[in-house]
C-alpha positions in Angstrom: 0.0 0.0 0.0 1.0 3.6 -0.4 1.7 5.9 2.5 2.5 9.3 0.9 1.4 11.3 -2.2 4.9 10.9 -3.5 4.5 7.1 -3.5 1.3 7.4 -5.5 3.0 9.6 -8.0 5.9 7.2 -8.3 3.5 4.3 -8.9 1.7 6.0 -11.7 4.9 7.3 -13.3 6.3 3.7 -13.3 3.2 2.6 -15.1 4.0 5.3 -17.7 7.6 4.2 -18.0 6.4 0.6 -18.7 3.9 1.7 -21.4 6.5 1.5 -24.2 6.9 5.3 -24.2 10.2 7.0 -25.1 9.2 10.1 -23.2 7.6 10.4 -19.8 6.8 13.6 -18.0 5.9 14.1 -14.3 4.7 17.4 -12.9 4.2 18.2 -9.2 2.2 21.3 -8.3 1.5 22.6 -4.8 -0.6 25.7 -4.1 -1.2 27.3 -0.8 -3.4 30.3 -1.7 -7.2 30.2 -1.6 -7.2 26.4 -1.3 -4.2 24.3 -0.3 -3.8 21.6 -3.0 -1.4 19.0 -4.1 -1.7 17.9 -7.8 0.4 15.7 -10.0 0.2 15.0 -13.7 2.0 12.1 -15.5 2.2 12.0 -19.3 3.7 9.5 -21.6 3.8 9.1 -25.4 3.3 5.3 -25.2 0.8 3.2 -27.1 -2.2 4.8 -25.4 -5.4 3.1 -24.2 -8.9 2.6 -25.7 -12.1 3.3 -23.8 -12.3 -0.4 -22.8 -8.6 -0.3 -21.7 -9.3 2.7 -19.5 -12.4 1.1 -18.0 -10.2 -1.9 -17.0 -7.5 0.3 -15.7 -9.8 1.9 -13.1 -11.4 -1.4 -12.1 -9.6 -2.8 -9.0 -10.7 -6.4 -9.9 -9.1 -6.5 -13.3 -5.5 -7.2 -13.9 -3.5 -8.7 -16.8 -1.5 -10.8 -14.4 1.7 -9.8 -16.2 3.2 -6.9 -14.3 2.7 -8.6 -10.9 2.4 -12.4 -11.5 0.3 -14.1 -8.8 -1.4 -10.9 -7.7 -5.1 -11.1 -8.6 -6.1 -7.5 -7.8 -4.4 -4.4 -9.2 -4.4 -1.4 -6.9 -2.4 1.2 -8.8 -5.0 3.5 -10.5 -8.0 2.3 -8.4 -6.1 3.1 -5.2 -5.2 6.5 -6.6 -8.9 7.2 -7.3 -9.9 6.0 -3.9 -7.3 8.2 -2.2 -8.2 11.2 -4.2 -11.9 10.9 -3.4 -11.2 10.4 0.3 -8.9 13.4 0.3 -11.4 15.8 -1.1 -9.8 15.8 -4.5 -10.4 14.1 -7.9 -8.8 12.5 -10.9 -8.8 12.4 -14.6 -7.2 10.1 -17.3 -6.9 11.2 -20.9 -5.5 8.7 -23.5 -5.0 8.8 -27.3 -4.8 5.6 -29.2 -5.0 5.2 -33.0 -6.0 8.8 -33.3 -9.0 8.4 -30.9 -9.1 10.4 -27.7 -10.9 9.0 -24.6 -11.4 10.6 -21.2 -12.4 9.3 -17.8 -12.5 11.0 -14.5 -14.3 12.5 -11.6 -14.7 15.9 -13.3 -14.1 15.4 -17.0 -16.5 18.3 -18.0 -16.5 20.3 -14.8 -13.2 21.5 -13.4 -10.9 23.1 -16.0 -8.5 20.7 -17.6 -5.1 21.3 -16.0 -3.3 18.5 -17.8 -2.1 21.0 -20.4 -4.8 19.8 -22.8 -4.7 16.6 -24.8 -1.7 14.4 -24.7 -1.9 14.9 -28.5 0.9 17.5 -28.8 4.5 17.5 -30.3 6.2 14.4 -29.0 2.9 13.0 -27.6 0.9 12.0 -30.7 -0.3 9.0 -28.7 -0.2 8.1 -25.1 -1.8 8.8 -21.7 -2.1 11.6 -19.2 -3.0 10.8 -15.6 -3.9 13.7 -13.3 -4.9 13.6 -9.6 -5.4 16.3 -7.1 -5.8 16.3 -3.3 -7.0 18.8 -0.7 -3.8 19.4 1.4 -5.9 20.6 4.4 -8.1 17.5 4.5 -7.3 15.2 7.5 -7.6 12.2 5.2 -4.9 13.4 2.8 -1.7 11.4 3.1 1.5 13.3 3.8 3.3 14.7 0.8 6.4 12.6 1.3 9.9 13.1 -0.1 9.7 15.0 -3.4 13.5 15.0 -4.1 13.5 11.3 -3.3 10.6 10.8 -5.7 12.4 12.6 -8.5 15.6 10.6 -8.0 13.6 7.3 -8.1 11.8 8.4 -11.3 15.0 9.4 -13.0 16.2 5.8 -12.6 13.2 4.1 -14.2 14.3 2.0 -17.2 12.5 2.2 -20.5 12.0 5.9 -21.6 14.9 7.6 -23.3 13.8 10.9 -21.9 12.2 11.7 -18.5 11.0 15.3 -17.8 10.4 16.5 -14.3 8.5 19.7 -13.6 7.9 21.3 -10.2 5.8 24.3 -9.1 4.9 25.6 -5.6 3.1 28.9 -5.0 1.5 30.7 -2.1 1.7 30.3 1.6 4.7 30.5 3.9 6.8 28.2 1.7 9.4 29.5 -0.7 8.0 29.5 -4.3 9.4 26.9 -6.6 9.3 26.7 -10.4 11.9 24.4 -12.2 12.2 21.7 -14.8 14.9 19.1 -15.2 15.4 16.3 -17.8 17.1 13.0 -17.7 19.2 13.8 -20.8 20.6 17.0 -19.2 21.4 15.3 -15.9 23.1 12.4 -17.6 25.1 14.8 -19.7 26.3 16.6 -16.6 26.7 13.6 -14.2 27.3 10.7 -16.5 25.8 7.3 -15.7 23.0 8.1 -13.2 23.2 4.7 -11.7 26.8 5.1 -10.7 27.2 5.5 -6.9 28.9 8.9 -7.2 26.4 10.2 -9.7 23.5 9.0 -7.6 24.9 11.0 -4.6 25.3 14.1 -6.7 21.9 13.7 -8.3 20.2 13.5 -4.9 22.1 16.5 -3.6 21.2 18.5 -6.7 17.5 17.7 -6.5 17.4 18.6 -2.9 19.1 21.9 -3.6 16.3 22.7 -6.1 13.8 22.2 -3.3 15.9 24.4 -0.9 16.7 21.3 1.2 20.5 21.6 1.0 
């Protein structure tokens, strides 16, 4: 089970990394103005999902049995949905497959789409965007967790040639944040990201971006 919002974001991002995508994007946004909110968006340019595929993805009693052999119930997306609802938030999944766009979510026609529109944009002609948001002031909202640790974990996911991380934090007593890093840039500066010395430097750099150094 998941214990933090960072864990949820890591789980969904790993799904995207395993979708056959060559580019995966994770964006974390926190706002502390009129309403305290934590929101994340995961996009990939993988093969995408049909409406039937999406319906299965949100069903906790459906699994292909391949990703986790021997486990009969998949709790990735269904658990995300449950947590979002219990935390006073919501969710949305948009996917493009074979030129057809499908949308599922708690507010597909209500709240303004904050995924940045369709995944159908340069570099994302097909694929999936998963968005979830949580009321940070709700007593049932899990703790945020370790964001620099999340970003370091995501950078080490195998599969995609490019991983893009975006971070934004506004309002409240916390310092505002707005930055973007890519796997290609970090690898160019640090070398093999799985090397022990590179891992240490990567962790230190990501924490410095958060003001944790």
